[in-house]
N, C-alpha and C positions, 0 to 999 in steps of 0.2 A: 203928298196925295191930297191935302187942301188943296191947293196951287192946281192941281190937274183939275179935280170936279170944281172948281170956283171957277176954271177957265184961263187960268195961268198957262204961260207958253213953256213952262218946263217941262225937261225931259221927265219921262215917269218910267221905271221899271217896277216891271210884275214879277211877283218870286213862281215859283212853280206850283204852290199849294195859295194863290191866294183865297180868299172868302170873297165872297159875292154877296153886296149889299144894294138894298134898295136905296135912294138918297135918304129918306127920313130914317132909316136905321141905322144909315151914317152917320148922318147929324146927330141922331142918341145916343149913339157910340162914343162921338168924338165931344162931343157937352160932357156924356159924364166921367170919359179920361179925362178931360180938362180939367175937371172940379176936383180930382184926385190932387193932393198935396206930395210933392217927390220929396219932399224934406219928412214925410211921414213914412215914404217906403223902405224896409229894410226887410232882409234877408230872405226869406219866401215870398214875402208881398212884393220885395226890388223883382225880382225874378218874373213875378206877375206881371207887374207895371211894364217891364222891358219886356214881354209876350204881347200883351194889351198894344204894347206901341207899334211893335212888328206887322203887326196883325192889321190894324188901321193905317200904317205905313203904306203897306204892300194890297190893300184894299181892290178888287173892281167895283168902281161902283156906277150905279145906274143912271141917266139924267137927272138935273137939277133944276130946278128952275130958281130965275131969280132972287127971289126971298133965300131961298134954303142954301144958295150961294154967297148972299152978304151975310149969314146967320154964322158959315162957317170961315169965312174971313176972320168974322169976331173971335172964332173961338182959337185960329190958327194965332193971334197975338199970346193969347194963355200959355197956349202949347210951346211955341215959343220961347219964353217965360223959364218953362217949367224943365225944357231942354237946356238954357243956358244954366238952371239950377243944377240940373241932374248930371251938365259936364263938368260943374265946379265941383260937384260931390264926389265925380267922380277921380278928377286928379288929386282932391286932397282926401283921399281911398286910397291911391296907388302913391302918391308919396309918405304916407301911415305905414301900407307894406313895404316900400322901401327903408323906411326906417327899424321897423321889426326884421326885416331879413340882414341889415346891417349888422344892430344890435346882438342877433342870433350869432351870426358870424364870428360877432368878438366874443361873444362867450363861447364858441367853442375853439376859439383859439386859445384862450384865458387857459380851458380844460385842459388842453392837449399841451400847452405848459407846462401847465400845473402838473399833469401824469408824465409828462419827461423830466421834472423835478423830482419826483416820487420814485422814479424808476431808476433814475442815478445815486437818490437815497437808499434805497431798497438796496441795489447792487453795492453801495459802499458798506451798507450795515449786516449785508450780507457778508462781503470784505474781513470789517470789523470782527463777524459772530465767529469767523473760522481761526484769525488770529486769536481771539480769546481763547477759542477751542484748542488750540495748537498750544496756547502759554498754560492753559489749563492744564493738558497733558502733562504738558512741560514741569508745572508746580507739583501734580500729581508724582511724578517718576522722582522730583526729589524730595519730598516728602517721605514715599517707601524708602530712597536711597537713605534717609534721616532716620525713620524710623531703624531699618536695617543699622545704621551705624550705632544708636543707642542701644539698639538691642545687643549689638556685641558688646558695647560700655557697659550696657549692665551686666553684662556675663562675663565679664574683665573684673569688674567690681565684686563680682560676689565671686569670685575665684581669688581676688584678692584678697576676699573678707573671711574666706572658708583656708586662706594659706597664714594669715594672720592667726586664727582662733589655731591651728593646727600647733603655730611656732608659741602660742604659750602656755 
């Protein structure tokens, strides 16, 4: 936008909601904007900073004199540097975000693998528990048979003892 106002031959695109400024208003806004350090813009401040940049880039500006044009060209160098910093910051943020996404996907896969192992272990444990219950049931039945056999032996022994007493 500064190129357009300062007399550059570059193409200029207007947004539907372009704001209108006098040259002095636009110059003051550009100077305030270029004084901001892009590195200090975080979160909502960064959103506001980008919004302000878009407003300035798409503003409709009244006629400027040669002095105003020269001042705007000087501010353009600062803004170009800020744009370069912002682009670098954006690339770094995208790279960091991609690394975070990859880490999350890796963790999700690990969790899935662990859950599969737990399902297998749980299934095996359930099968082992069923086998243990079956063995316990068989042992209980054997114990009952042993008790019945012991009871019969005791009864037989008592009869033998009674018979021996009767013989004497």
